[in-house]
C-alpha positions in Angstrom: -18.4 23.5 -10.3 -17.2 25.4 -13.5 -14.7 24.3 -16.2 -12.0 26.4 -17.2 -9.0 26.1 -19.9 -5.7 25.3 -18.4 -2.9 24.5 -20.4 -2.9 21.9 -23.2 -2.7 18.5 -21.2 -5.7 16.4 -20.4 -7.9 18.1 -22.9 -7.3 21.5 -21.7 -9.9 21.2 -18.9 -9.7 22.1 -15.3 -12.5 21.5 -13.0 -12.8 24.4 -10.4 -14.9 23.6 -7.2 -17.1 26.5 -5.8 -17.0 27.0 -2.2 -20.3 25.9 -0.7 -21.9 26.7 2.9 -21.2 23.9 5.2 -18.2 22.6 3.6 -14.9 23.4 4.9 -12.3 25.3 3.0 -10.0 21.9 3.4 -12.9 19.9 1.9 -13.3 22.1 -1.0 -9.6 21.8 -1.8 -9.8 18.2 -1.5 -12.7 17.8 -3.9 -10.9 20.0 -6.3 -7.8 18.0 -6.2 -9.6 14.7 -6.7 -11.6 15.9 -9.8 -8.3 17.4 -11.4 -6.2 14.3 -10.6 -5.4 12.2 -13.8 -4.8 9.2 -11.8 -8.3 9.3 -10.2 -9.8 9.4 -13.7 -7.6 6.9 -15.1 -8.3 4.6 -12.0 -12.0 4.8 -13.1 -11.5 4.2 -16.7 -8.9 1.2 -15.8 -11.3 -0.5 -13.3 -9.0 0.1 -10.4 -10.8 0.9 -7.0 -8.1 3.5 -6.1 -5.5 5.6 -7.6 -3.2 3.8 -5.3 -3.0 1.1 -7.7 -0.6 3.0 -9.9 2.0 3.2 -7.1 2.3 -0.4 -6.9 2.1 -0.6 -10.7 4.8 1.7 -11.2 7.0 0.3 -8.3 6.6 -3.2 -9.7 7.0 -2.2 -13.2 10.5 -1.2 -12.3 11.5 -3.5 -9.4 9.7 -7.1 -10.3 8.3 -7.8 -6.7 5.2 -9.6 -8.1 5.9 -12.7 -10.3 3.5 -15.4 -11.4 2.8 -18.0 -8.6 4.0 -15.9 -6.0 2.3 -15.5 -2.7 1.2 -11.9 -1.4 0.1 -10.6 1.9 -1.2 -7.1 1.6 -1.6 -5.2 5.0 -4.2 -2.4 5.1 -5.6 -3.4 1.8 -9.1 -1.6 1.5 -10.3 -0.4 -0.8 -8.4 -3.3 -2.7 -6.4 -1.3 -5.5 -3.3 -3.2 -4.6 -5.0 -6.2 -4.4 -6.0 -5.9 -7.8 -2.7 -5.4 -9.1 -1.4 -8.4 -7.0 -3.8 -10.6 -8.3 -3.3 -9.7 -11.8 0.7 -10.0 -11.6 1.0 -13.2 -9.6 -2.1 -14.8 -11.5 -4.0 -15.5 -8.5 -7.2 -17.5 -9.1 -10.5 -17.9 -7.2 -9.9 -21.6 -7.2 -6.5 -21.3 -5.6 -6.0 -17.5 -4.2 -2.4 -16.8 -3.7 -3.2 -13.0 -2.3 -4.3 -12.5 1.1 -5.5 -8.9 2.2 -6.2 -7.7 5.8 -8.0 -4.3 6.8 -10.3 -3.2 9.4 -12.5 -1.5 7.0 -15.0 -3.5 4.8 -14.0 -4.2 1.4 -16.0 -5.6 -1.5 -14.5 -8.9 -2.6 -11.5 -9.1 -5.2 -11.6 -11.9 -7.3 -8.6 -14.1 -6.5 -8.1 -12.4 -2.9 -8.8 -13.9 0.6 -9.9 -11.0 2.5 -9.8 -10.7 6.4 -11.8 -7.9 8.0 -9.7 -7.6 11.0 -7.4 -5.0 12.5 -3.9 -5.9 11.8 -2.9 -4.9 15.2 -4.9 -7.6 16.8 -2.6 -10.1 18.5 -4.0 -13.0 16.2 -4.0 -11.0 13.3 -0.6 -12.6 11.8 -1.5 -16.1 12.6 -4.8 -15.5 10.9 -2.9 -14.2 7.6 -0.7 -17.1 7.8 -3.6 -19.8 8.1 -5.3 -17.9 5.1 -2.1 -18.7 3.1 -2.7 -22.3 3.9 0.4 -22.1 6.2 2.6 -21.3 3.1 4.9 -18.3 3.5 4.4 -15.4 1.5 6.9 -14.3 -1.2 6.0 -10.6 -0.7 4.6 -8.7 2.3 3.0 -5.1 1.1 1.8 -2.6 3.4 0.3 0.7 2.4 -1.0 1.2 5.9 -1.2 4.8 7.3 -2.6 5.8 10.6 -5.7 8.0 10.4 -4.2 11.6 10.4 -4.8 13.8 13.3 -3.2 17.2 11.9 -0.3 17.0 14.2 2.7 16.3 12.2 4.8 14.6 14.8 2.0 12.4 16.0 1.0 11.2 12.5 4.6 10.4 11.9 5.0 8.2 15.0 1.8 6.5 14.5 2.4 5.6 10.8 6.1 4.6 12.0 4.6 2.3 14.5 2.8 0.5 11.5 5.7 0.4 9.6 7.6 -1.4 12.5 4.7 -4.0 13.0 4.6 -4.6 9.3 8.6 -5.0 9.4 8.2 -7.6 12.2 5.6 -9.7 10.4 7.6 -9.9 7.4 10.8 -11.1 9.4 8.8 -13.6 11.0 6.9 -15.1 7.8 8.6 -14.1 4.4 10.4 -16.9 2.5 14.1 -16.6 2.0 14.7 -14.2 -1.0 11.3 -12.4 -0.5 10.3 -8.9 -0.5 9.0 -6.2 1.6 7.4 -2.9 0.3 5.8 -0.4 2.9 4.6 3.0 3.2 6.5 5.7 5.6 6.4 9.3 6.0 9.2 11.5 5.1 11.5 11.5 8.3 9.5 8.7 9.7 12.1 5.9 9.4 14.8 5.8 12.1 18.2 4.8 11.1 18.1 1.9 13.4 15.1 0.6 11.6 16.9 0.8 8.1 20.4 -0.5 9.6 18.3 -3.5 10.6 16.6 -4.0 7.1 20.0 -3.6 5.3 21.4 -6.6 7.6 18.2 -8.7 6.8 18.0 -8.0 3.1 20.3 -7.8 0.2 18.9 -4.5 -1.0 17.2 -1.6 0.6 16.0 1.8 -0.8 13.6 4.6 -0.4 11.6 5.6 -3.5 8.8 7.8 -4.4 6.6 6.5 -7.5 5.1 9.2 -9.8 1.7 8.3 -8.8 2.4 9.5 -5.4 1.6 13.2 -5.1 4.3 15.7 -4.7 3.1 17.3 -1.8 2.5 14.3 0.2 5.2 13.1 2.8 4.7 9.6 2.1 7.8 7.4 0.9 8.0 3.8 0.3 10.7 1.5 1.6 11.6 -1.4 -0.8 13.5 -4.4 0.6 14.4 -7.4 -1.8 16.3 -10.5 -1.1 15.2 -11.5 2.4 18.1 -13.4 4.2 16.0 -15.3 6.5 15.4 -15.0 10.1 15.7 -17.1 13.3 12.4 -15.5 14.5 9.5 -17.8 15.2 6.9 -17.6 12.4 3.2 -16.7 13.3 1.1 -19.9 13.2 
């Protein structure tokens, strides 16, 4: 790697990664992007496990989803950046955790979080989440889930949209009245029918792209606030 001057921001340094035998060009580009990403460096300094923490911070600073005492479910939570933010903002404690995360990937423990290493698509996953909350309904359902990319844009959209639909169903069945839902989608990946249903079930629904989301990424977030309640059976 070599360092070269670039502009006046970030101390004027830019890390350039040299190509290497055995490393694909796409991997070299990814490594260079990571090394030059200010959010990646900031996450290391601030003790967050991923740059994604700042997406939730920026969204919550503006929309005030997370409040002290709230109960939160974090779908697809590994490596734990969103859990860290949620724990801090709802003031969840080790003695009385109010944040429950689920992911099929392993995750180091986040203090104040109950973690379930389990695939959210498993039939018994929603009930397991509710049991971890002690039967209490969550005030906020978060989902940063995205299916592993295949490189085929249409397939990736369909798979991530399916995760979005499953997350919506969980929120409909389990949120407290007045609760909020925040989930990742891909641009063009939310059908009009889905948004129409959300607008009937929540007081406000909007798309947003926080500054921490890379400009070249197709990801967007759907935020829905003021859940009107549902006649669907809760997951127990």
